[in-house]
C-alpha positions in Angstrom: -8.0 5.2 -14.7 -8.1 1.5 -14.6 -9.6 1.1 -11.2 -11.0 3.2 -8.3 -11.3 2.4 -4.6 -12.4 4.3 -1.4 -10.6 4.5 1.9 -12.6 4.0 5.2 -12.5 7.8 5.3 -14.9 9.0 2.6 -12.6 11.9 1.8 -9.8 9.6 0.5 -9.7 7.4 -2.5 -7.2 5.8 -4.9 -7.1 5.4 -8.7 -4.9 2.9 -10.5 -3.7 4.9 -13.4 -1.5 2.2 -15.0 0.0 -1.1 -14.0 2.9 0.8 -12.3 1.2 3.9 -11.0 -1.5 4.4 -8.3 -2.6 8.0 -7.3 -4.0 8.8 -3.9 -6.4 11.6 -3.3 -7.8 13.5 -0.3 -10.7 15.9 -0.5 -10.6 15.5 -4.3 -7.0 16.8 -4.6 -4.1 14.6 -5.5 -2.1 13.7 -2.4 0.7 11.5 -3.8 1.6 9.0 -6.5 2.8 5.5 -5.8 5.3 4.6 -8.4 5.5 0.8 -8.3 8.4 -1.4 -9.1 6.0 -4.2 -10.1 2.9 -4.5 -12.3 -0.2 -4.0 -10.3 -3.1 -6.2 -11.3 -5.6 -4.6 -8.9 -6.1 -2.3 -5.9 -8.2 -2.6 -2.8 -9.5 0.1 -0.5 -10.4 0.2 3.2 -8.2 0.9 6.2 -5.1 0.4 4.0 -4.5 0.7 0.2 -3.8 -2.9 -1.1 -1.9 -3.2 -4.3 -2.0 -6.7 -5.8 0.6 -8.2 -8.2 0.3 -11.7 -9.7 2.3 -13.1 -6.8 1.6 -11.0 -3.7 -0.2 -8.0 -2.1 1.5 -5.0 -0.6 -0.5 -2.8 1.7 0.2 1.0 2.2 -1.3 3.2 4.8 -3.1 6.3 3.3 -0.1 8.4 4.5 2.1 6.3 2.2 4.9 5.6 4.7 5.5 2.2 2.9 4.1 -1.2 3.4 2.2 -1.7 6.6 1.4 -5.4 6.1 2.9 -8.0 3.9 1.2 -11.2 2.8 3.5 -13.9 1.5 2.4 -17.0 -0.2 4.9 -19.9 -0.4 3.5 -23.0 -2.2 0.5 -24.0 -0.1 1.2 -21.8 3.0 0.4 -18.2 3.6 2.2 -15.9 6.1 1.1 -12.5 7.3 3.6 -10.1 8.7 2.8 -6.8 10.5 5.1 -3.8 10.5 5.0 -1.6 13.6 6.1 1.9 12.6 7.2 3.0 16.1 9.3 -0.1 16.7 10.8 0.1 13.2 11.7 3.8 13.7 13.3 3.0 17.1 15.3 0.1 15.6 16.5 2.2 12.7 17.6 5.0 15.0 19.4 2.5 17.2 21.2 0.9 14.2 22.2 4.1 12.5 23.1 6.0 15.7 
C-alpha cells in the first residue's frame, strides 16, 4: 500500500492501495473498498477517513455511507459543510415519496 492510517477506534484502519482505491479494515479483516472517481494524493485517519485530492478533501465515516463533511476551497476562501445523515434521509424520503 501507499499509505496507512488508524481510526480513533484502534480496531479500524485504512490503506491507500492506489491513487483510486482505499481499503478499510476492521479487526484485521477487509471491510470495504472505496473506489474513487478522483486521484487521491493522501489519506487521513481519526474520527473520519479523509481522502485528499489536489483540490479538495472528502471525508467518509468508517461505515462508508458517503461523505460526511466537505471542505471547499474557492480562491482565498474556505467553506466547510456538514451533512446530517438523519436530515438527509428524511429529505430523501419526503422527495421520493
